C-alpha positions in Angstrom: 15.3 -19.7 79.0 13.1 -22.3 78.0 12.0 -20.2 74.9 15.6 -19.8 74.0 16.6 -23.3 74.2 13.5 -24.1 72.1 14.7 -21.8 69.4 18.4 -23.3 69.2 16.9 -26.8 69.3 14.7 -25.8 66.0 17.9 -24.6 64.6 20.0 -27.7 65.7 17.0 -30.1 64.2 17.5 -28.4 60.8 21.1 -29.1 60.8 20.2 -32.6 61.9 18.1 -33.4 59.5 20.7 -32.4 56.9 23.1 -34.9 58.6 21.2 -37.7 59.7 18.4 -38.6 57.1 18.9 -41.2 54.6 18.9 -40.2 51.0 20.8 -39.0 48.1 22.4 -35.7 50.3 23.7 -38.2 52.8 26.8 -38.4 50.9 27.4 -34.7 50.8 27.1 -33.9 54.5 30.9 -33.4 55.6 31.3 -35.9 59.0 28.5 -38.3 58.3 28.9 -41.8 57.0 26.7 -44.6 57.1 28.1 -45.7 60.5 29.3 -42.5 62.3 29.1 -38.7 62.9 32.2 -37.1 63.4 32.5 -34.6 65.9 35.4 -31.8 66.2 36.9 -30.0 69.4 39.4 -28.0 70.2 40.2 -26.4 73.4 43.2 -25.8 76.0 44.0 -29.3 77.2 47.4 -28.5 78.5 48.9 -24.9 80.4 46.9 -23.4 83.0 43.4 -23.9 81.4 44.2 -27.6 80.4 42.0 -28.8 83.2 39.0 -27.1 81.6 39.5 -28.3 78.0 40.4 -31.7 79.5 37.2 -32.1 81.8 34.8 -30.8 79.0 36.2 -33.2 76.5 35.6 -36.2 78.8 32.1 -34.9 79.8 31.4 -35.0 75.9 32.9 -38.4 75.5 31.0 -39.6 78.4 27.5 -38.3 76.6 28.7 -40.1 73.5 29.5 -43.3 74.9 25.8 -43.4 76.6 24.3 -42.8 73.2 26.2 -44.9 71.3 25.7 -47.8 73.6 21.8 -47.2 72.9 22.7 -47.5 68.9 24.0 -44.1 68.3 21.7 -41.8 65.9 20.0 -43.8 63.3 22.6 -46.2 63.6 25.4 -43.8 63.5 27.9 -43.8 66.3 29.1 -40.3 67.5 33.2 -39.9 67.3 34.8 -37.1 69.2 38.0 -35.9 67.3 39.8 -33.4 69.6 43.4 -31.4 69.7 44.9 -29.1 71.6 45.0 -25.3 71.3 46.5 -24.3 74.5 46.0 -20.5 75.3 47.2 -19.9 71.6 44.4 -18.3 69.1 46.8 -19.1 66.2 46.8 -22.6 67.0 43.3 -23.2 67.7 42.6 -21.3 64.3 44.9 -24.2 62.5 43.0 -26.8 64.8 39.7 -25.7 63.4 41.2 -26.0 59.7 42.5 -29.4 60.1 39.4 -30.3 61.7 36.9 -29.1 58.8 39.3 -29.2 55.8 41.3 -32.8 56.5 39.1 -34.7 59.3 35.8 -33.0 57.7 33.9 -32.9 60.8 30.0 -32.7 60.6 30.5 -29.9 63.5 32.4 -28.5 66.4 31.7 -28.3 69.9 32.7 -25.8 72.5 36.0 -23.8 72.0 37.0 -20.6 74.0 35.1 -17.4 72.0 37.9 -14.8 72.7 40.6 -17.0 71.7 39.0 -18.3 68.8 36.8 -15.2 67.6 39.1 -15.0 64.2 38.0 -18.4 63.7 34.1 -17.8 62.9 34.6 -16.5 59.3 35.9 -19.7 58.4 33.0 -21.9 59.5 30.9 -19.4 57.7 32.6 -19.8 54.4 33.1 -23.7 54.8 29.1 -24.0 56.1 30.2 -26.0 59.1 28.0 -25.5 62.5 30.0 -24.1 65.4 28.3 -25.1 68.9 28.3 -23.7 72.2 31.6 -21.3 72.0 32.2 -20.5 75.8 32.3 -16.9 77.3 31.9 -15.4 73.6 32.7 -11.6 73.1 29.5 -9.6 72.5 30.3 -8.9 68.9 30.9 -12.4 67.9 27.3 -13.4 68.8 25.7 -10.3 67.7 23.9 -9.8 65.1 23.4 -13.5 64.8 25.4 -15.8 62.4 24.0 -18.7 60.7 26.5 -21.2 61.7 26.9 -19.7 65.1 24.7 -21.2 68.2 25.3 -20.1 71.5 24.2 -21.5 74.9 26.4 -19.3 76.9 25.7 -15.6 77.5 28.2 -13.2 76.5 30.7 -11.5 79.1 28.7 -8.4 78.5 25.4 -9.9 79.0 26.4 -11.1 82.3 27.8 -8.4 83.7 24.6 -6.3 82.8 22.7 -8.6 85.1 25.3 -8.8 87.7 25.1 -4.4 87.8 21.5 -4.7 87.7 21.6 -6.8 91.1 24.0 -4.5 92.3 22.2 -1.4 91.8 19.3 -3.0 93.2 20.8 -3.3 96.7 21.1 -0.1 97.4 24.2 -0.2 99.3 26.9 -0.5 96.7 27.8 3.2 95.5 31.6 2.3 94.5 32.5 0.0 91.9 35.8 -1.5 90.6 36.2 -3.8 88.0 39.3 -6.0 87.2 38.7 -7.6 83.9 40.6 -10.1 81.8 43.0 -8.6 79.0 41.0 -10.1 76.4 38.1 -9.3 73.9 35.4 -10.7 76.4 36.9 -8.7 79.4 36.7 -5.5 77.5 33.3 -5.9 75.8 32.2 -7.0 79.4 33.6 -3.5 80.7 31.8 -1.8 78.2 28.8 -3.9 79.0 29.1 -2.7 82.5 29.7 1.2 82.0 26.7 1.0 79.9 24.4 -0.5 82.8 25.4 1.8 85.6 25.0 4.7 83.3 22.6 7.0 85.3 22.8 5.4 88.3 23.9 5.7 91.8 26.7 3.1 91.3 29.8 4.7 90.0 32.7 2.9 88.4 35.8 4.0 90.2 38.5 2.2 88.8 39.0 -0.8 85.9 42.2 -2.6 85.9 43.1 -5.4 83.1 44.8 -8.3 84.1 46.8 -10.8 81.8 45.0 -14.2 81.3 48.3 -16.2 82.8 49.1 -13.7 85.4 50.7 -15.3 88.2 50.3 -12.1 90.4 47.1 -9.4 91.0 49.3 -7.3 93.4 49.6 -4.4 91.0 46.2 -4.5 90.1 44.5 -5.0 93.4 46.7 -2.2 94.8 45.3 0.1 92.0 41.7 -0.3 92.7 42.4 -0.4 96.7 43.4 3.3 96.4 39.9 4.2 94.9 38.3 2.6 98.0 35.2 0.3 96.6 32.8 -1.2 97.9 32.4 -3.7 95.2 35.0 -5.1 93.2 33.8 -7.0 89.8 36.2 -9.9 88.5 35.2 -10.5 85.0 36.0 -12.0 81.4 38.9 -13.9 82.7 39.8 -17.7 83.8 39.7 -19.2 87.2 43.6 -18.3 87.7 44.0 -14.5 88.0 40.5 -14.5 89.1 41.7 -16.7 92.3 44.8 -14.3 92.6 42.7 -11.3 92.5 40.5 -12.5 95.4 43.4 -13.9 97.3 45.1 -10.3 97.0 42.2 -8.6 98.0 41.7 -10.5 101.2 45.5 -10.6 101.9 45.5 -6.8 102.1 42.3 -6.4 103.8 40.2 -4.3 101.4 37.1 -3.8 102.9 34.9 -4.6 99.8 32.6 -7.3 98.7 33.5 -9.4 95.4 31.6 -10.6 92.4 32.6 -13.1 90.1 31.3 -13.4 86.5 31.0 -17.1 85.0 32.9 -19.2 84.2 35.1 -18.6 87.1 32.3 -18.5 89.4 31.7 -22.0 90.0 32.9 -25.0 92.5 36.5 -25.0 90.8 37.0 -21.1 91.9 35.9 -22.6 95.8 38.5 -25.0 95.6 41.0 -22.6 94.5 40.5 -20.5 97.5 40.4 -23.0 100.1 41.9 -21.4 103.0 41.0 -18.1 101.6 38.0 -16.0 103.7 35.1 -15.8 101.2 32.8 -13.7 103.2 31.8 -11.3 100.8 32.3 -13.2 97.9 29.3 -13.6 95.2 28.9 -15.3 92.2 27.1 -15.1 89.1 25.9 -18.1 86.8 23.6 -18.8 83.8 21.6 -21.7 85.4 21.7 -24.1 88.3 25.2 -25.4 89.3 26.2 -27.9 91.8 28.7 -26.6 94.6 30.3 -29.4 96.6 28.1 -30.8 99.2 25.1 -29.0 98.2 22.6 -30.4 95.8 19.8 -28.0 96.8 19.2 -26.7 93.2 20.1 -29.6 91.2 17.5 -31.2 88.8 16.8 -35.0 88.1 18.6 -34.2 84.7 21.3 -32.5 86.2 21.5 -35.5 89.0 21.3 -38.2 86.2 24.2 -36.8 84.2 26.3 -36.0 87.3 26.2 -39.7 88.4 27.0 -40.3 84.7 29.9 -38.7 84.6 31.3 -39.7 88.0 30.5 -43.3 86.9 32.2 -42.8 83.4 35.6 -41.4 85.0 35.6 -41.4 88.9 39.3 -40.1 88.4 38.3 -37.0 86.7 34.9 -36.2 88.4 33.5 -36.8 92.0 31.1 -35.3 94.1 33.2 -32.5 94.7 34.5 -31.7 91.4 31.6 -32.1 88.9 30.4 -28.6 88.7 29.9 -26.8 85.6 31.0 -30.1 83.6 27.0 -31.1 84.1 26.1 -28.3 82.3 28.5 -28.7 79.4 27.4 -32.7 79.1 24.0 -31.4 79.1 24.5 -28.8 76.3 25.9 -32.0 74.3 22.9 -34.0 75.0 20.7 -31.1 73.7 22.9 -31.3 70.5 22.2 -34.9 70.2 18.5 -34.9 71.1 18.0 -32.1 68.5 
């Protein structure tokens, strides 16, 4: 991981040199003026995923505020321009066009890869860096693209690690999968099939669920007929994931459950309050704070957690910060590069 981060930092440094050094080329760099650096952001900030987009935006603003109070980057203050995309890929693309063509931002942070995958060709055409899209589909990240920088593993990559762990336990033989009806979910399912090929673990059923689902009863009823001993829930958002777990517990299906990120953090535990979580596993790309547990917290994570809570105590508290620390640290990586 350290090697990967180092490579990313080298790439980001190349962009920062273009944008932040003084000289004749300064005027040619979109989003960089004598006193500011414009950064774009569009995520779902309303609707069922609004809490994610809102929290990540606030975490980004908190980090920008920290560095702006220190004088910014070479005297330039960081400014975040945000637009709400909801769960509408068309709106997300329109927002990206506005950020790049009208607001003329230096770069764009985050975004949901599944919803905005078609936008990448526009970034390439305009030569604008896109940093850290979340849960990107495998074919969005590979082969590598010049203006796309991903810190978060693809769903397919996550699922392969999850499958490797499942196989290594030697107690699971019948695997079922509930996957998001999205590019991330479908490529994740392909990765799962590839990972278990030739092993003692067999995929006995796989059911898609809409990202805006209000019930998981149909999907869980179907997988229950296959009598799985492990159910993987992948390539989706918190809402349908929580519905799936609750339905599995409700009907008494005798199986363990494993969640892929980004649905495996503290948010899902709050959504499952009152639900039996015995046999529930989660995967994550790095250390994460769960409520009342700081055992995996580094000093950098602790400092960022405290910064977020201080910046907006109404949005963040000791039991509601989780993955936002990692998003904020990603922003800090961009700035420090």
